Biotite code that builds the C-alpha atoms (Angstrom):
import biotite.structure as struc

atoms = struc.array([
    struc.Atom([20.648, -6.968, 18.007], chain_id="A", res_id=1, res_name="MET", atom_name="CA", element="C"),
    struc.Atom([22.326, -6.653, 14.636], chain_id="A", res_id=2, res_name="GLU", atom_name="CA", element="C"),
    struc.Atom([20.042, -5.191, 11.957], chain_id="A", res_id=3, res_name="ILE", atom_name="CA", element="C"),
    struc.Atom([20.776, -5.882, 8.321], chain_id="A", res_id=4, res_name="ARG", atom_name="CA", element="C"),
    struc.Atom([18.634, -3.540, 6.206], chain_id="A", res_id=5, res_name="SER", atom_name="CA", element="C"),
    struc.Atom([18.226, -4.029, 2.468], chain_id="A", res_id=6, res_name="PHE", atom_name="CA", element="C"),
    struc.Atom([16.462, -1.500, 0.261], chain_id="A", res_id=7, res_name="GLY", atom_name="CA", element="C"),
    struc.Atom([15.879, 2.236, -0.033], chain_id="A", res_id=8, res_name="VAL", atom_name="CA", element="C"),
    struc.Atom([13.320, 4.809, 1.048], chain_id="A", res_id=9, res_name="GLY", atom_name="CA", element="C"),
    struc.Atom([12.726, 7.089, 3.985], chain_id="A", res_id=10, res_name="ARG", atom_name="CA", element="C"),
    struc.Atom([10.148, 4.706, 5.528], chain_id="A", res_id=11, res_name="ARG", atom_name="CA", element="C"),
    struc.Atom([12.709, 1.896, 5.647], chain_id="A", res_id=12, res_name="LEU", atom_name="CA", element="C"),
    struc.Atom([15.332, 4.212, 7.216], chain_id="A", res_id=13, res_name="ARG", atom_name="CA", element="C"),
    struc.Atom([12.869, 5.407, 9.862], chain_id="A", res_id=14, res_name="GLU", atom_name="CA", element="C"),
    struc.Atom([11.794, 1.824, 10.616], chain_id="A", res_id=15, res_name="CYS", atom_name="CA", element="C"),
    struc.Atom([15.461, 0.796, 10.996], chain_id="A", res_id=16, res_name="GLU", atom_name="CA", element="C"),
    struc.Atom([16.153, 3.659, 13.338], chain_id="A", res_id=17, res_name="ARG", atom_name="CA", element="C"),
    struc.Atom([13.220, 2.801, 15.573], chain_id="A", res_id=18, res_name="LEU", atom_name="CA", element="C"),
    struc.Atom([13.978, -0.886, 15.628], chain_id="A", res_id=19, res_name="LEU", atom_name="CA", element="C"),
    struc.Atom([17.675, -0.184, 16.421], chain_id="A", res_id=20, res_name="SER", atom_name="CA", element="C"),
    struc.Atom([16.566, 1.795, 19.524], chain_id="A", res_id=21, res_name="ASP", atom_name="CA", element="C"),
    struc.Atom([13.981, -0.753, 20.606], chain_id="A", res_id=22, res_name="ALA", atom_name="CA", element="C"),
    struc.Atom([16.157, -3.761, 20.174], chain_id="A", res_id=23, res_name="LEU", atom_name="CA", element="C"),
    struc.Atom([19.416, -2.311, 21.446], chain_id="A", res_id=24, res_name="ALA", atom_name="CA", element="C"),
    struc.Atom([21.303, -4.714, 23.687], chain_id="A", res_id=25, res_name="GLY", atom_name="CA", element="C"),
    struc.Atom([19.545, -7.871, 22.491], chain_id="A", res_id=26, res_name="LEU", atom_name="CA", element="C"),
    struc.Atom([21.325, -10.697, 20.749], chain_id="A", res_id=27, res_name="SER", atom_name="CA", element="C"),
    struc.Atom([20.472, -12.129, 17.336], chain_id="A", res_id=28, res_name="GLY", atom_name="CA", element="C"),
    struc.Atom([20.019, -10.675, 13.861], chain_id="A", res_id=29, res_name="ARG", atom_name="CA", element="C"),
    struc.Atom([17.097, -8.865, 12.242], chain_id="A", res_id=30, res_name="LEU", atom_name="CA", element="C"),
    struc.Atom([16.925, -8.756, 8.460], chain_id="A", res_id=31, res_name="ILE", atom_name="CA", element="C"),
    struc.Atom([14.759, -5.783, 7.391], chain_id="A", res_id=32, res_name="LEU", atom_name="CA", element="C"),
    struc.Atom([13.390, -5.707, 3.885], chain_id="A", res_id=33, res_name="LEU", atom_name="CA", element="C"),
    struc.Atom([11.495, -2.908, 2.030], chain_id="A", res_id=34, res_name="PRO", atom_name="CA", element="C"),
    struc.Atom([7.821, -2.582, 1.131], chain_id="A", res_id=35, res_name="ILE", atom_name="CA", element="C"),
    struc.Atom([7.235, -4.404, -1.145], chain_id="A", res_id=36, res_name="PRO", atom_name="CA", element="C"),
    struc.Atom([10.070, -6.869, -0.567], chain_id="A", res_id=37, res_name="THR", atom_name="CA", element="C"),
    struc.Atom([10.430, -7.534, -4.275], chain_id="A", res_id=38, res_name="THR", atom_name="CA", element="C"),
    struc.Atom([8.804, -6.400, -7.525], chain_id="A", res_id=39, res_name="ARG", atom_name="CA", element="C"),
    struc.Atom([10.128, -9.140, -9.793], chain_id="A", res_id=40, res_name="ASP", atom_name="CA", element="C"),
    struc.Atom([10.713, -12.188, -7.464], chain_id="A", res_id=41, res_name="ASP", atom_name="CA", element="C"),
    struc.Atom([14.453, -11.897, -8.282], chain_id="A", res_id=42, res_name="LYS", atom_name="CA", element="C"),
    struc.Atom([15.791, -8.833, -6.503], chain_id="A", res_id=43, res_name="TYR", atom_name="CA", element="C"),
    struc.Atom([15.041, -6.921, -3.361], chain_id="A", res_id=44, res_name="ILE", atom_name="CA", element="C"),
    struc.Atom([13.078, -3.834, -4.366], chain_id="A", res_id=45, res_name="SER", atom_name="CA", element="C"),
    struc.Atom([15.209, -0.823, -5.217], chain_id="A", res_id=46, res_name="GLY", atom_name="CA", element="C"),
    struc.Atom([18.482, -2.804, -5.087], chain_id="A", res_id=47, res_name="THR", atom_name="CA", element="C"),
    struc.Atom([20.642, -5.129, -7.120], chain_id="A", res_id=48, res_name="ASP", atom_name="CA", element="C"),
    struc.Atom([20.697, -7.618, -4.275], chain_id="A", res_id=49, res_name="VAL", atom_name="CA", element="C"),
    struc.Atom([19.359, -11.033, -5.276], chain_id="A", res_id=50, res_name="SER", atom_name="CA", element="C"),
    struc.Atom([16.746, -12.714, -3.100], chain_id="A", res_id=51, res_name="LEU", atom_name="CA", element="C"),
    struc.Atom([18.935, -15.814, -3.333], chain_id="A", res_id=52, res_name="GLU", atom_name="CA", element="C"),
    struc.Atom([21.509, -14.060, -1.212], chain_id="A", res_id=53, res_name="SER", atom_name="CA", element="C"),
    struc.Atom([19.222, -14.008, 1.822], chain_id="A", res_id=54, res_name="LEU", atom_name="CA", element="C"),
    struc.Atom([18.951, -17.686, 2.884], chain_id="A", res_id=55, res_name="PRO", atom_name="CA", element="C"),
    struc.Atom([22.643, -17.986, 3.858], chain_id="A", res_id=56, res_name="PRO", atom_name="CA", element="C"),
    struc.Atom([21.927, -15.245, 6.427], chain_id="A", res_id=57, res_name="LEU", atom_name="CA", element="C"),
    struc.Atom([19.110, -17.224, 8.146], chain_id="A", res_id=58, res_name="PHE", atom_name="CA", element="C"),
    struc.Atom([19.626, -18.991, 11.499], chain_id="A", res_id=59, res_name="SER", atom_name="CA", element="C"),
    struc.Atom([17.662, -19.820, 14.611], chain_id="A", res_id=60, res_name="ALA", atom_name="CA", element="C"),
    struc.Atom([18.408, -16.376, 16.084], chain_id="A", res_id=61, res_name="ASP", atom_name="CA", element="C"),
    struc.Atom([17.300, -14.450, 12.972], chain_id="A", res_id=62, res_name="THR", atom_name="CA", element="C"),
    struc.Atom([14.064, -12.470, 12.512], chain_id="A", res_id=63, res_name="ALA", atom_name="CA", element="C"),
    struc.Atom([13.080, -11.706, 8.868], chain_id="A", res_id=64, res_name="LEU", atom_name="CA", element="C"),
    struc.Atom([10.865, -8.668, 8.378], chain_id="A", res_id=65, res_name="VAL", atom_name="CA", element="C"),
    struc.Atom([9.304, -7.768, 5.000], chain_id="A", res_id=66, res_name="GLY", atom_name="CA", element="C"),
    struc.Atom([6.182, -7.267, 2.950], chain_id="A", res_id=67, res_name="TYR", atom_name="CA", element="C"),
    struc.Atom([4.912, -9.907, 0.542], chain_id="A", res_id=68, res_name="ASN", atom_name="CA", element="C"),
    struc.Atom([7.930, -12.022, 1.173], chain_id="A", res_id=69, res_name="ILE", atom_name="CA", element="C"),
    struc.Atom([8.207, -14.638, -1.597], chain_id="A", res_id=70, res_name="PRO", atom_name="CA", element="C"),
    struc.Atom([7.132, -18.084, -0.395], chain_id="A", res_id=71, res_name="ARG", atom_name="CA", element="C"),
    struc.Atom([10.467, -19.736, -1.166], chain_id="A", res_id=72, res_name="LYS", atom_name="CA", element="C"),
    struc.Atom([12.296, -17.135, 0.974], chain_id="A", res_id=73, res_name="ILE", atom_name="CA", element="C"),
    struc.Atom([9.822, -17.476, 3.860], chain_id="A", res_id=74, res_name="ALA", atom_name="CA", element="C"),
    struc.Atom([10.162, -21.270, 3.714], chain_id="A", res_id=75, res_name="LEU", atom_name="CA", element="C"),
    struc.Atom([13.926, -21.084, 3.723], chain_id="A", res_id=76, res_name="ALA", atom_name="CA", element="C"),
    struc.Atom([13.810, -18.846, 6.765], chain_id="A", res_id=77, res_name="ALA", atom_name="CA", element="C"),
    struc.Atom([11.364, -21.216, 8.582], chain_id="A", res_id=78, res_name="ALA", atom_name="CA", element="C"),
    struc.Atom([13.464, -24.243, 7.767], chain_id="A", res_id=79, res_name="GLU", atom_name="CA", element="C"),
    struc.Atom([16.520, -22.562, 9.301], chain_id="A", res_id=80, res_name="SER", atom_name="CA", element="C"),
    struc.Atom([14.519, -21.796, 12.497], chain_id="A", res_id=81, res_name="GLY", atom_name="CA", element="C"),
    struc.Atom([14.287, -18.092, 11.783], chain_id="A", res_id=82, res_name="ALA", atom_name="CA", element="C"),
    struc.Atom([11.063, -16.222, 12.622], chain_id="A", res_id=83, res_name="SER", atom_name="CA", element="C"),
    struc.Atom([9.240, -14.383, 9.784], chain_id="A", res_id=84, res_name="VAL", atom_name="CA", element="C"),
    struc.Atom([7.080, -11.280, 10.028], chain_id="A", res_id=85, res_name="PHE", atom_name="CA", element="C"),
    struc.Atom([5.321, -10.408, 6.801], chain_id="A", res_id=86, res_name="ASP", atom_name="CA", element="C"),
    struc.Atom([3.496, -7.083, 7.162], chain_id="A", res_id=87, res_name="ALA", atom_name="CA", element="C"),
    struc.Atom([1.253, -8.015, 4.256], chain_id="A", res_id=88, res_name="ALA", atom_name="CA", element="C"),
    struc.Atom([-0.389, -10.568, 6.583], chain_id="A", res_id=89, res_name="LEU", atom_name="CA", element="C"),
    struc.Atom([-0.841, -8.169, 9.504], chain_id="A", res_id=90, res_name="ASP", atom_name="CA", element="C"),
    struc.Atom([-4.337, -6.715, 9.324], chain_id="A", res_id=91, res_name="GLU", atom_name="CA", element="C"),
    struc.Atom([-3.579, -3.940, 11.827], chain_id="A", res_id=92, res_name="ASP", atom_name="CA", element="C"),
    struc.Atom([-0.648, -2.755, 9.690], chain_id="A", res_id=93, res_name="PHE", atom_name="CA", element="C"),
    struc.Atom([-2.688, -3.019, 6.479], chain_id="A", res_id=94, res_name="LEU", atom_name="CA", element="C"),
    struc.Atom([-5.569, -0.940, 7.861], chain_id="A", res_id=95, res_name="ILE", atom_name="CA", element="C"),
    struc.Atom([-3.226, 1.850, 9.086], chain_id="A", res_id=96, res_name="GLU", atom_name="CA", element="C"),
    struc.Atom([-1.163, 1.790, 5.893], chain_id="A", res_id=97, res_name="ASN", atom_name="CA", element="C"),
    struc.Atom([-4.436, 2.162, 3.884], chain_id="A", res_id=98, res_name="ALA", atom_name="CA", element="C"),
    struc.Atom([-5.527, 5.016, 6.152], chain_id="A", res_id=99, res_name="ARG", atom_name="CA", element="C"),
    struc.Atom([-2.404, 7.131, 5.442], chain_id="A", res_id=100, res_name="ILE", atom_name="CA", element="C"),
    struc.Atom([-2.509, 6.203, 1.757], chain_id="A", res_id=101, res_name="SER", atom_name="CA", element="C"),
    struc.Atom([-6.096, 7.598, 1.539], chain_id="A", res_id=102, res_name="ALA", atom_name="CA", element="C"),
    struc.Atom([-4.987, 10.646, 3.526], chain_id="A", res_id=103, res_name="ASN", atom_name="CA", element="C"),
    struc.Atom([-2.215, 11.269, 1.003], chain_id="A", res_id=104, res_name="GLY", atom_name="CA", element="C"),
    struc.Atom([-4.599, 11.011, -1.954], chain_id="A", res_id=105, res_name="ALA", atom_name="CA", element="C"),
    struc.Atom([-6.993, 13.432, -0.224], chain_id="A", res_id=106, res_name="LEU", atom_name="CA", element="C"),
    struc.Atom([-4.185, 15.818, 0.560], chain_id="A", res_id=107, res_name="GLY", atom_name="CA", element="C"),
    struc.Atom([-3.100, 15.843, -3.074], chain_id="A", res_id=108, res_name="TYR", atom_name="CA", element="C"),
    struc.Atom([-6.608, 16.767, -4.200], chain_id="A", res_id=109, res_name="MET", atom_name="CA", element="C"),
    struc.Atom([-6.865, 19.470, -1.573], chain_id="A", res_id=110, res_name="LEU", atom_name="CA", element="C"),
    struc.Atom([-3.651, 21.121, -2.609], chain_id="A", res_id=111, res_name="THR", atom_name="CA", element="C"),
    struc.Atom([-3.272, 20.418, -6.363], chain_id="A", res_id=112, res_name="HIS", atom_name="CA", element="C"),
    struc.Atom([-6.817, 20.551, -7.736], chain_id="A", res_id=113, res_name="ILE", atom_name="CA", element="C"),
    struc.Atom([-8.008, 24.084, -8.777], chain_id="A", res_id=114, res_name="SER", atom_name="CA", element="C"),
    struc.Atom([-11.539, 23.463, -7.455], chain_id="A", res_id=115, res_name="ARG", atom_name="CA", element="C"),
    struc.Atom([-12.801, 22.998, -3.941], chain_id="A", res_id=116, res_name="ASP", atom_name="CA", element="C"),
    struc.Atom([-13.216, 19.273, -3.230], chain_id="A", res_id=117, res_name="ILE", atom_name="CA", element="C"),
    struc.Atom([-16.834, 19.702, -2.275], chain_id="A", res_id=118, res_name="SER", atom_name="CA", element="C"),
    struc.Atom([-17.527, 20.705, -5.840], chain_id="A", res_id=119, res_name="GLU", atom_name="CA", element="C"),
    struc.Atom([-15.912, 17.642, -7.382], chain_id="A", res_id=120, res_name="LEU", atom_name="CA", element="C"),
    struc.Atom([-17.546, 14.495, -8.709], chain_id="A", res_id=121, res_name="SER", atom_name="CA", element="C"),
    struc.Atom([-15.055, 11.715, -7.836], chain_id="A", res_id=122, res_name="ILE", atom_name="CA", element="C"),
    struc.Atom([-14.962, 8.118, -9.067], chain_id="A", res_id=123, res_name="GLY", atom_name="CA", element="C"),
    struc.Atom([-13.194, 5.512, -6.963], chain_id="A", res_id=124, res_name="ILE", atom_name="CA", element="C"),
    struc.Atom([-12.117, 2.309, -8.654], chain_id="A", res_id=125, res_name="VAL", atom_name="CA", element="C"),
    struc.Atom([-11.843, -0.604, -6.257], chain_id="A", res_id=126, res_name="GLY", atom_name="CA", element="C"),
    struc.Atom([-13.288, -1.026, -2.758], chain_id="A", res_id=127, res_name="TYR", atom_name="CA", element="C"),
    struc.Atom([-10.532, -2.564, -0.675], chain_id="A", res_id=128, res_name="GLY", atom_name="CA", element="C"),
    struc.Atom([-9.015, -0.984, 2.396], chain_id="A", res_id=129, res_name="ARG", atom_name="CA", element="C"),
    struc.Atom([-7.816, 2.122, 0.632], chain_id="A", res_id=130, res_name="ILE", atom_name="CA", element="C"),
    struc.Atom([-11.031, 2.490, -1.391], chain_id="A", res_id=131, res_name="GLY", atom_name="CA", element="C"),
    struc.Atom([-13.164, 2.294, 1.729], chain_id="A", res_id=132, res_name="ARG", atom_name="CA", element="C"),
    struc.Atom([-11.161, 4.918, 3.577], chain_id="A", res_id=133, res_name="GLU", atom_name="CA", element="C"),
    struc.Atom([-10.997, 7.194, 0.584], chain_id="A", res_id=134, res_name="LEU", atom_name="CA", element="C"),
    struc.Atom([-14.770, 6.949, 0.123], chain_id="A", res_id=135, res_name="LEU", atom_name="CA", element="C"),
    struc.Atom([-15.272, 7.945, 3.782], chain_id="A", res_id=136, res_name="ARG", atom_name="CA", element="C"),
    struc.Atom([-12.997, 10.934, 3.414], chain_id="A", res_id=137, res_name="LEU", atom_name="CA", element="C"),
    struc.Atom([-14.449, 12.206, 0.164], chain_id="A", res_id=138, res_name="CYS", atom_name="CA", element="C"),
    struc.Atom([-17.998, 11.976, 1.533], chain_id="A", res_id=139, res_name="LEU", atom_name="CA", element="C"),
    struc.Atom([-16.865, 13.740, 4.698], chain_id="A", res_id=140, res_name="LEU", atom_name="CA", element="C"),
    struc.Atom([-15.586, 16.663, 2.600], chain_id="A", res_id=141, res_name="PHE", atom_name="CA", element="C"),
    struc.Atom([-18.842, 16.863, 0.660], chain_id="A", res_id=142, res_name="GLY", atom_name="CA", element="C"),
    struc.Atom([-17.781, 15.382, -2.690], chain_id="A", res_id=143, res_name="SER", atom_name="CA", element="C"),
    struc.Atom([-20.099, 13.546, -4.984], chain_id="A", res_id=144, res_name="LYS", atom_name="CA", element="C"),
    struc.Atom([-18.737, 10.041, -5.146], chain_id="A", res_id=145, res_name="VAL", atom_name="CA", element="C"),
    struc.Atom([-19.291, 6.997, -7.322], chain_id="A", res_id=146, res_name="MET", atom_name="CA", element="C"),
    struc.Atom([-17.597, 3.633, -6.552], chain_id="A", res_id=147, res_name="VAL", atom_name="CA", element="C"),
    struc.Atom([-16.667, 1.372, -9.463], chain_id="A", res_id=148, res_name="TYR", atom_name="CA", element="C"),
    struc.Atom([-16.213, -2.292, -8.526], chain_id="A", res_id=149, res_name="THR", atom_name="CA", element="C"),
    struc.Atom([-16.004, -5.682, -10.207], chain_id="A", res_id=150, res_name="THR", atom_name="CA", element="C"),
    struc.Atom([-18.065, -7.288, -7.414], chain_id="A", res_id=151, res_name="ARG", atom_name="CA", element="C"),
    struc.Atom([-21.862, -7.081, -7.560], chain_id="A", res_id=152, res_name="GLU", atom_name="CA", element="C"),
    struc.Atom([-22.092, -7.829, -3.807], chain_id="A", res_id=153, res_name="SER", atom_name="CA", element="C"),
    struc.Atom([-20.052, -4.674, -3.059], chain_id="A", res_id=154, res_name="VAL", atom_name="CA", element="C"),
    struc.Atom([-22.285, -2.519, -5.340], chain_id="A", res_id=155, res_name="ALA", atom_name="CA", element="C"),
    struc.Atom([-25.373, -3.909, -3.654], chain_id="A", res_id=156, res_name="LEU", atom_name="CA", element="C"),
    struc.Atom([-24.016, -3.339, -0.191], chain_id="A", res_id=157, res_name="GLU", atom_name="CA", element="C"),
    struc.Atom([-22.996, 0.229, -0.942], chain_id="A", res_id=158, res_name="LEU", atom_name="CA", element="C"),
    struc.Atom([-26.293, 0.995, -2.679], chain_id="A", res_id=159, res_name="GLY", atom_name="CA", element="C"),
    struc.Atom([-28.237, -0.207, 0.387], chain_id="A", res_id=160, res_name="GLU", atom_name="CA", element="C"),
    struc.Atom([-26.214, 2.204, 2.584], chain_id="A", res_id=161, res_name="SER", atom_name="CA", element="C"),
    struc.Atom([-26.938, 5.122, 0.254], chain_id="A", res_id=162, res_name="GLY", atom_name="CA", element="C"),
    struc.Atom([-23.623, 5.225, -1.614], chain_id="A", res_id=163, res_name="VAL", atom_name="CA", element="C"),
    struc.Atom([-23.622, 5.318, -5.433], chain_id="A", res_id=164, res_name="ARG", atom_name="CA", element="C"),
    struc.Atom([-21.872, 2.291, -6.841], chain_id="A", res_id=165, res_name="ALA", atom_name="CA", element="C"),
    struc.Atom([-21.828, 0.343, -10.086], chain_id="A", res_id=166, res_name="VAL", atom_name="CA", element="C"),
    struc.Atom([-20.326, -2.916, -11.380], chain_id="A", res_id=167, res_name="VAL", atom_name="CA", element="C"),
    struc.Atom([-17.803, -2.148, -14.104], chain_id="A", res_id=168, res_name="ILE", atom_name="CA", element="C"),
    struc.Atom([-18.913, -3.204, -17.576], chain_id="A", res_id=169, res_name="SER", atom_name="CA", element="C"),
    struc.Atom([-18.412, -2.147, -21.195], chain_id="A", res_id=170, res_name="GLU", atom_name="CA", element="C"),
    struc.Atom([-21.482, 0.173, -20.768], chain_id="A", res_id=171, res_name="GLU", atom_name="CA", element="C"),
    struc.Atom([-20.186, 1.981, -17.688], chain_id="A", res_id=172, res_name="THR", atom_name="CA", element="C"),
    struc.Atom([-20.485, 5.726, -18.070], chain_id="A", res_id=173, res_name="ASP", atom_name="CA", element="C"),
    struc.Atom([-17.708, 7.951, -16.675], chain_id="A", res_id=174, res_name="PHE", atom_name="CA", element="C"),
    struc.Atom([-18.839, 11.208, -18.327], chain_id="A", res_id=175, res_name="SER", atom_name="CA", element="C"),
    struc.Atom([-20.106, 12.877, -15.075], chain_id="A", res_id=176, res_name="ASP", atom_name="CA", element="C"),
    struc.Atom([-16.765, 12.579, -13.287], chain_id="A", res_id=177, res_name="LEU", atom_name="CA", element="C"),
    struc.Atom([-14.178, 15.240, -12.627], chain_id="A", res_id=178, res_name="ASP", atom_name="CA", element="C"),
    struc.Atom([-11.571, 12.887, -11.181], chain_id="A", res_id=179, res_name="ILE", atom_name="CA", element="C"),
    struc.Atom([-11.076, 9.115, -11.331], chain_id="A", res_id=180, res_name="LEU", atom_name="CA", element="C"),
    struc.Atom([-8.999, 7.597, -8.520], chain_id="A", res_id=181, res_name="ILE", atom_name="CA", element="C"),
    struc.Atom([-7.762, 4.085, -9.057], chain_id="A", res_id=182, res_name="ASN", atom_name="CA", element="C"),
    struc.Atom([-7.077, 1.964, -5.930], chain_id="A", res_id=183, res_name="THR", atom_name="CA", element="C"),
    struc.Atom([-7.224, -1.434, -7.683], chain_id="A", res_id=184, res_name="ALA", atom_name="CA", element="C"),
    struc.Atom([-3.914, -3.299, -8.140], chain_id="A", res_id=185, res_name="PRO", atom_name="CA", element="C"),
    struc.Atom([-4.901, -4.631, -11.589], chain_id="A", res_id=186, res_name="ALA", atom_name="CA", element="C"),
    struc.Atom([-6.437, -2.981, -14.659], chain_id="A", res_id=187, res_name="LYS", atom_name="CA", element="C"),
    struc.Atom([-10.242, -2.930, -14.439], chain_id="A", res_id=188, res_name="GLN", atom_name="CA", element="C"),
    struc.Atom([-11.189, -0.186, -16.928], chain_id="A", res_id=189, res_name="ILE", atom_name="CA", element="C"),
    struc.Atom([-10.441, 0.224, -20.619], chain_id="A", res_id=190, res_name="ASP", atom_name="CA", element="C"),
    struc.Atom([-8.689, 3.592, -20.638], chain_id="A", res_id=191, res_name="GLU", atom_name="CA", element="C"),
    struc.Atom([-9.872, 4.359, -24.159], chain_id="A", res_id=192, res_name="SER", atom_name="CA", element="C"),
    struc.Atom([-13.455, 4.566, -22.825], chain_id="A", res_id=193, res_name="ARG", atom_name="CA", element="C"),
    struc.Atom([-12.662, 7.405, -20.430], chain_id="A", res_id=194, res_name="LEU", atom_name="CA", element="C"),
    struc.Atom([-13.539, 10.985, -21.397], chain_id="A", res_id=195, res_name="PRO", atom_name="CA", element="C"),
    struc.Atom([-10.450, 12.832, -22.658], chain_id="A", res_id=196, res_name="PRO", atom_name="CA", element="C"),
    struc.Atom([-10.920, 15.599, -20.077], chain_id="A", res_id=197, res_name="SER", atom_name="CA", element="C"),
    struc.Atom([-11.108, 13.187, -17.124], chain_id="A", res_id=198, res_name="LEU", atom_name="CA", element="C"),
    struc.Atom([-8.283, 13.607, -14.631], chain_id="A", res_id=199, res_name="GLU", atom_name="CA", element="C"),
    struc.Atom([-6.840, 10.292, -13.341], chain_id="A", res_id=200, res_name="ILE", atom_name="CA", element="C"),
    struc.Atom([-5.082, 9.714, -10.012], chain_id="A", res_id=201, res_name="ILE", atom_name="CA", element="C"),
    struc.Atom([-3.560, 6.232, -9.811], chain_id="A", res_id=202, res_name="ASP", atom_name="CA", element="C"),
    struc.Atom([-2.603, 4.863, -6.415], chain_id="A", res_id=203, res_name="LEU", atom_name="CA", element="C"),
    struc.Atom([-1.556, 1.395, -7.650], chain_id="A", res_id=204, res_name="ALA", atom_name="CA", element="C"),
    struc.Atom([2.095, 0.448, -7.835], chain_id="A", res_id=205, res_name="SER", atom_name="CA", element="C"),
    struc.Atom([1.882, -1.202, -11.212], chain_id="A", res_id=206, res_name="GLY", atom_name="CA", element="C"),
    struc.Atom([1.254, 0.214, -14.714], chain_id="A", res_id=207, res_name="VAL", atom_name="CA", element="C"),
    struc.Atom([-2.512, 0.508, -14.893], chain_id="A", res_id=208, res_name="ILE", atom_name="CA", element="C"),
    struc.Atom([-2.854, 3.565, -17.159], chain_id="A", res_id=209, res_name="PHE", atom_name="CA", element="C"),
    struc.Atom([-0.544, 4.771, -19.943], chain_id="A", res_id=210, res_name="GLU", atom_name="CA", element="C"),
    struc.Atom([1.502, 7.878, -19.039], chain_id="A", res_id=211, res_name="PRO", atom_name="CA", element="C"),
    struc.Atom([-0.188, 11.070, -20.056], chain_id="A", res_id=212, res_name="SER", atom_name="CA", element="C"),
    struc.Atom([-0.676, 14.709, -19.031], chain_id="A", res_id=213, res_name="ALA", atom_name="CA", element="C"),
    struc.Atom([-3.924, 13.873, -17.222], chain_id="A", res_id=214, res_name="ARG", atom_name="CA", element="C"),
    struc.Atom([-2.429, 10.966, -15.249], chain_id="A", res_id=215, res_name="LEU", atom_name="CA", element="C"),
    struc.Atom([-0.968, 11.512, -11.737], chain_id="A", res_id=216, res_name="THR", atom_name="CA", element="C"),
    struc.Atom([0.849, 8.549, -10.208], chain_id="A", res_id=217, res_name="LYS", atom_name="CA", element="C"),
    struc.Atom([0.689, 8.470, -6.416], chain_id="A", res_id=218, res_name="LEU", atom_name="CA", element="C"),
    struc.Atom([2.010, 5.010, -5.690], chain_id="A", res_id=219, res_name="SER", atom_name="CA", element="C"),
    struc.Atom([3.845, 4.381, -2.440], chain_id="A", res_id=220, res_name="SER", atom_name="CA", element="C"),
    struc.Atom([2.138, 7.322, -0.703], chain_id="A", res_id=221, res_name="ILE", atom_name="CA", element="C"),
    struc.Atom([3.187, 6.271, 2.844], chain_id="A", res_id=222, res_name="PRO", atom_name="CA", element="C"),
    struc.Atom([6.893, 6.313, 1.916], chain_id="A", res_id=223, res_name="ASP", atom_name="CA", element="C"),
    struc.Atom([6.673, 9.471, -0.266], chain_id="A", res_id=224, res_name="ALA", atom_name="CA", element="C"),
    struc.Atom([4.269, 11.594, 1.896], chain_id="A", res_id=225, res_name="PHE", atom_name="CA", element="C"),
    struc.Atom([4.487, 10.305, 5.488], chain_id="A", res_id=226, res_name="TYR", atom_name="CA", element="C"),
    struc.Atom([7.754, 8.411, 5.894], chain_id="A", res_id=227, res_name="PRO", atom_name="CA", element="C"),
    struc.Atom([8.011, 8.928, 9.651], chain_id="A", res_id=228, res_name="GLU", atom_name="CA", element="C"),
    struc.Atom([4.472, 7.635, 10.300], chain_id="A", res_id=229, res_name="THR", atom_name="CA", element="C"),
    struc.Atom([4.943, 4.845, 7.773], chain_id="A", res_id=230, res_name="ALA", atom_name="CA", element="C"),
    struc.Atom([8.233, 3.798, 9.329], chain_id="A", res_id=231, res_name="GLY", atom_name="CA", element="C"),
    struc.Atom([6.709, 3.828, 12.766], chain_id="A", res_id=232, res_name="ARG", atom_name="CA", element="C"),
    struc.Atom([3.858, 1.599, 11.639], chain_id="A", res_id=233, res_name="LEU", atom_name="CA", element="C"),
    struc.Atom([6.260, -0.866, 10.057], chain_id="A", res_id=234, res_name="TYR", atom_name="CA", element="C"),
    struc.Atom([8.482, -0.962, 13.161], chain_id="A", res_id=235, res_name="ALA", atom_name="CA", element="C"),
    struc.Atom([5.468, -1.340, 15.456], chain_id="A", res_id=236, res_name="GLU", atom_name="CA", element="C"),
    struc.Atom([4.204, -4.287, 13.487], chain_id="A", res_id=237, res_name="GLY", atom_name="CA", element="C"),
    struc.Atom([7.567, -6.032, 13.629], chain_id="A", res_id=238, res_name="ALA", atom_name="CA", element="C"),
    struc.Atom([8.014, -5.353, 17.314], chain_id="A", res_id=239, res_name="LEU", atom_name="CA", element="C"),
    struc.Atom([4.538, -6.634, 18.119], chain_id="A", res_id=240, res_name="LYS", atom_name="CA", element="C"),
    struc.Atom([5.389, -9.893, 16.313], chain_id="A", res_id=241, res_name="TYR", atom_name="CA", element="C"),
    struc.Atom([8.774, -10.279, 17.975], chain_id="A", res_id=242, res_name="ILE", atom_name="CA", element="C"),
    struc.Atom([7.402, -9.596, 21.402], chain_id="A", res_id=243, res_name="GLU", atom_name="CA", element="C"),
    struc.Atom([4.590, -12.088, 20.840], chain_id="A", res_id=244, res_name="GLY", atom_name="CA", element="C"),
    struc.Atom([7.193, -14.762, 20.229], chain_id="A", res_id=245, res_name="ARG", atom_name="CA", element="C"),
    struc.Atom([8.953, -13.907, 23.460], chain_id="A", res_id=246, res_name="GLY", atom_name="CA", element="C"),
    struc.Atom([12.116, -12.779, 21.775], chain_id="A", res_id=247, res_name="GLU", atom_name="CA", element="C"),
    struc.Atom([12.257, -9.324, 23.364], chain_id="A", res_id=248, res_name="VAL", atom_name="CA", element="C"),
])
């Protein structure tokens, strides 16, 4: 099978290598896009290749693999008879990707913070897949943890299980924290209300906090920290989808 890979990053290269081995000898074309597929809905992430250049490549023997593939591109692929695997819709992939993202954040704290993690008071903003796994790890290592969420149901659920959690408001107090870890994809906290000494670790890909000496950006942890594992997970998701369609 011919593989056309667009994008950069060690995860994408590892995924391409594994798919090349697994699909060797098969006919057809696989178009492999990066994670995320695009950041501006115009170009493929990390390239100057326009998304509009993709549809002419689609045909009935094409498989399109990406993450958060724009709807117009997915529709164009479907209309041409191509199959589409969007890893952002694969729960198994999302859970594993969140797991290694949380592992990377924990690894950073273990190796770059000057105090033992069991002595730290850690705030986690957001309680999605990464937030849940990060909470589990921090508690396992003995940290004092507070979860900050915009959902009252989450705060109540965590409180009932013995985990400290609050709904973010203008009165929210962050003064007892040593580190604040953001896992939310959108801004939820007014940065000006945070104590000047509070260290911030941001796992989101967008600009949530203004650059400063106290801010550490750890976006794209799977690609930056664990490219071989991340590439394998991406390849496994794509292969599972292709095999399910009877194309392998």
